[in-house]
C-alpha positions, 0 to 999 in steps of 0.5 A, spaced: 528 483 748 525 483 740 532 480 738 532 475 744 525 473 742 527 472 735 533 468 737 529 463 741 524 463 735 530 460 730 533 456 736 533 448 735 536 446 741 536 449 748 541 448 754 537 447 761 539 455 762 536 457 756 529 453 757 529 456 764 529 463 761 524 461 756 519 458 761 520 463 766 522 458 771 529 456 775 534 452 772 533 447 777 526 446 776 528 444 768 533 439 771 528 436 775 523 435 770 528 433 765 531 428 770 524 425 772 522 424 764 517 430 764 521 434 759 524 430 753 531 431 751 538 428 751 545 428 755 551 431 751 556 424 750 561 424 755 559 430 759 553 431 764 550 437 760 543 436 758 540 439 751 533 440 750 530 439 742 525 445 740 519 440 739 520 437 746 520 444 750 514 446 746 511 440 748 513 441 755 510 448 755 504 446 752 502 441 757 504 446 763 500 452 760 506 456 759 506 461 754 509 459 747 510 466 744 518 467 745 518 460 741 513 461 736 512 469 735 506 473 736 502 470 730 497 464 731 496 458 727 489 457 724 486 451 720 480 452 716 476 446 715 470 447 710 468 444 703 465 451 701 471 454 697 467 461 698 468 460 706 475 458 706 477 464 701 473 469 706 477 466 712 484 466 708 482 474 705 480 477 712 485 473 717 491 474 712 490 481 712 489 481 720 496 480 721 495 476 727 494 469 724 497 464 719 492 461 715 491 454 712 485 450 709 483 443 708 476 441 705 476 434 708 476 431 715 482 426 712 486 433 710 484 436 716 488 430 720 494 431 716 495 438 716 493 438 724 499 433 725 504 438 720 501 445 721 499 444 729 494 449 729 493 453 735 485 454 733 481 450 728 475 453 725 471 446 723 465 445 719 461 440 722 458 437 715 464 435 711 464 430 705 468 424 709 466 425 716 463 429 721 466 434 726 465 430 732 470 425 729 475 431 727 474 433 734 475 427 738 482 426 734 485 432 735 483 431 743 486 424 742 493 427 740 498 429 746 501 435 741 494 438 739 490 436 745 490 444 747 488 446 740 482 450 740 476 448 736 470 453 733 465 448 730 460 452 725 454 449 721 447 451 719 444 444 720 445 441 727 440 442 733 442 443 740 443 436 742 448 435 736 451 442 739 452 439 746 455 432 742 460 437 739 462 440 745 462 433 749 467 431 743 472 437 744 469 443 741 470 449 745 465 453 741 459 453 736 457 458 731 451 457 726 451 459 719 450 464 716 455 468 720 458 474 720 466 473 720 467 478 726 463 474 730 468 468 729 474 473 730 471 475 736 471 468 739 478 466 736 481 472 739 478 470 746 480 463 746 487 465 744 488 470 749 489 475 744 488 483 744 481 485 743 482 489 737 487 490 731 489 496 728 488 493 721 481 491 723 476 487 718 470 488 714 463 486 716 463 480 711 458 474 712 458 467 710 
């Protein structure tokens, strides 16, 4: 099974049978979705065979809440957006040693937008007060893009009031944590939102930000 999962994670183009196996549905279901335009791909010239690019299969799986572990592996991509370099360093250190996460960082809303497009994080830890725009705008942009509309967002700030917290959630934030925070509190929320096991053997030290 591990070898098969590795093969899926490296594969770029899938047959309908392979797509069915990854999605755990019947091949006929995949064919019907393909023919109805719900699953993107192309037909092999001169034949009736259908082929599905990796990104189209991922898009289909995310849209239908199908777990993508077989294609993406066990780690989860996390984007930390904060202009406080100490906080970014803390997340990169703790999450990097955790083993369950791949971490990238940005210090502005503009850079966060670019990285969200290219990195396609499973979860974003987002500071509300950024140098260029506030967290509401970032949340709205993430939610407006089809390939990131299911990305989880945890907003952090030490200055917002309850009304602003509700506005953040209305803009698309899944949760909010007030600064200063214990990073274990954030990790607990991340694990819950991403559906990961509740504990990790590597653990994480009790450090605050």
